[in-house]
C-alpha positions as a Markdown table, in Angstrom:
| # | Residue | x | y | z |
|---|---|---|---|---|
| 1 | Met | 22.7 | 4.2 | -12.7 |
| 2 | Val | 20.6 | 1.1 | -13.5 |
| 3 | Thr | 22.5 | -2.1 | -13.3 |
| 4 | Lys | 21.5 | -5.6 | -14.0 |
| 5 | Lys | 21.8 | -8.2 | -11.1 |
| 6 | Ile | 21.3 | -11.9 | -11.5 |
| 7 | Leu | 20.2 | -13.7 | -8.3 |
| 8 | Asp | 21.3 | -17.3 | -7.2 |
| 9 | Asn | 18.0 | -18.6 | -8.1 |
| 10 | Gly | 18.4 | -17.3 | -11.9 |
| 11 | Glu | 16.0 | -14.4 | -11.5 |
| 12 | Thr | 17.0 | -11.1 | -12.9 |
| 13 | Arg | 16.6 | -7.8 | -11.0 |
| 14 | Trp | 17.4 | -4.3 | -12.0 |
| 15 | Val | 19.0 | -2.1 | -9.3 |
| 16 | Val | 19.1 | 1.7 | -9.3 |
| 17 | Arg | 21.9 | 3.3 | -7.3 |
| 18 | Phe | 22.9 | 6.9 | -7.1 |
| 19 | Tyr | 23.6 | 9.7 | -4.6 |
| 20 | Glu | 21.0 | 12.6 | -4.2 |
| 21 | Glu | 23.6 | 15.4 | -4.5 |
| 22 | Gly | 27.1 | 13.8 | -5.1 |
| 23 | Arg | 29.4 | 12.2 | -2.5 |
| 24 | Gly | 28.5 | 12.5 | 1.1 |
| 25 | Ser | 24.8 | 12.9 | 0.5 |
| 26 | Lys | 22.1 | 10.3 | 0.9 |
| 27 | Arg | 22.4 | 7.2 | -1.3 |
| 28 | Ile | 19.4 | 5.9 | -3.1 |
| 29 | Phe | 19.4 | 2.1 | -3.6 |
| 30 | Lys | 16.3 | 0.3 | -5.0 |
| 31 | Ser | 15.7 | -2.9 | -7.0 |
| 32 | Phe | 13.0 | -3.7 | -9.5 |
| 33 | Glu | 11.9 | -6.7 | -11.5 |
| 34 | Arg | 11.6 | -4.9 | -14.8 |
| 35 | Lys | 14.2 | -2.6 | -16.4 |
| 36 | Val | 11.5 | -0.2 | -17.6 |
| 37 | Asp | 10.3 | 0.3 | -14.0 |
| 38 | Ala | 14.0 | 1.0 | -12.8 |
| 39 | Glu | 14.5 | 3.5 | -15.6 |
| 40 | Asn | 11.2 | 5.3 | -15.0 |
| 41 | Phe | 12.0 | 5.5 | -11.2 |
| 42 | Leu | 15.6 | 6.9 | -12.0 |
| 43 | Asn | 14.3 | 9.5 | -14.4 |
| 44 | Lys | 11.4 | 10.5 | -12.2 |
| 45 | Thr | 13.8 | 10.9 | -9.1 |
| 46 | Lys | 16.5 | 12.8 | -11.0 |
| 47 | Glu | 13.8 | 15.1 | -12.4 |
| 48 | Asp | 12.4 | 15.7 | -8.8 |
| 49 | Leu | 15.9 | 16.5 | -7.5 |
| 50 | Arg | 16.5 | 18.9 | -10.4 |
| 51 | Asn | 13.4 | 20.7 | -9.7 |
| 52 | Lys | 14.2 | 20.9 | -5.9 |
| 53 | Gln | 17.6 | 22.5 | -6.8 |
| 54 | Leu | 16.1 | 25.1 | -9.1 |
| 55 | Asn | 13.4 | 26.0 | -6.7 |
| 56 | Pro | 14.2 | 24.8 | -3.1 |
| 57 | Phe | 11.0 | 26.4 | -1.8 |
| 58 | Gly | 8.7 | 24.8 | -4.3 |
| 59 | His | 8.3 | 21.8 | -2.4 |
| 60 | Ile | 6.3 | 23.0 | 0.6 |
| 61 | Thr | 5.1 | 20.3 | 3.1 |
| 62 | Phe | 1.7 | 20.2 | 4.7 |
| 63 | Lys | 3.3 | 21.2 | 8.1 |
| 64 | Asp | 5.0 | 24.2 | 6.6 |
| 65 | Arg | 1.8 | 25.4 | 4.9 |
| 66 | Ile | -0.2 | 25.0 | 8.1 |
| 67 | Phe | 2.6 | 26.9 | 10.0 |
| 68 | Glu | 2.4 | 29.7 | 7.3 |
| 69 | Asp | -1.4 | 29.9 | 7.6 |
| 70 | Glu | -1.2 | 30.1 | 11.3 |
| 71 | Ala | 1.3 | 32.8 | 11.2 |
| 72 | Asn | -0.7 | 35.0 | 8.7 |
| 73 | Asn | -3.9 | 34.5 | 10.9 |
| 74 | Leu | -1.9 | 35.7 | 13.9 |
| 75 | Ala | -0.7 | 38.7 | 12.0 |
| 76 | Leu | -4.0 | 39.6 | 10.9 |
| 77 | Gln | -5.4 | 39.3 | 14.5 |
| 78 | Gln | -2.6 | 41.7 | 15.8 |
| 79 | Asn | -3.2 | 44.2 | 13.1 |
| 80 | Arg | -7.0 | 44.3 | 14.0 |
| 81 | Gly | -6.0 | 44.9 | 17.6 |
| 82 | Asn | -3.7 | 47.7 | 17.0 |
């Protein structure tokens, strides 16, 4: 949700607040100077979360990829030895 917040000095800030996966999950809270930036951030973040829910293994980190490569190399070495 994007809300408008007016500061004491008269400046306007646009605030994005939402939960990642509903109540009890991580709460996202970020402020922006422009409404467009806040809406873009909200849309991009929601799209990323939706993609993560549809394909939980699609976001493989560097550490996971290196571990997978090492496991594959170890398996190849063991197969050559047998």
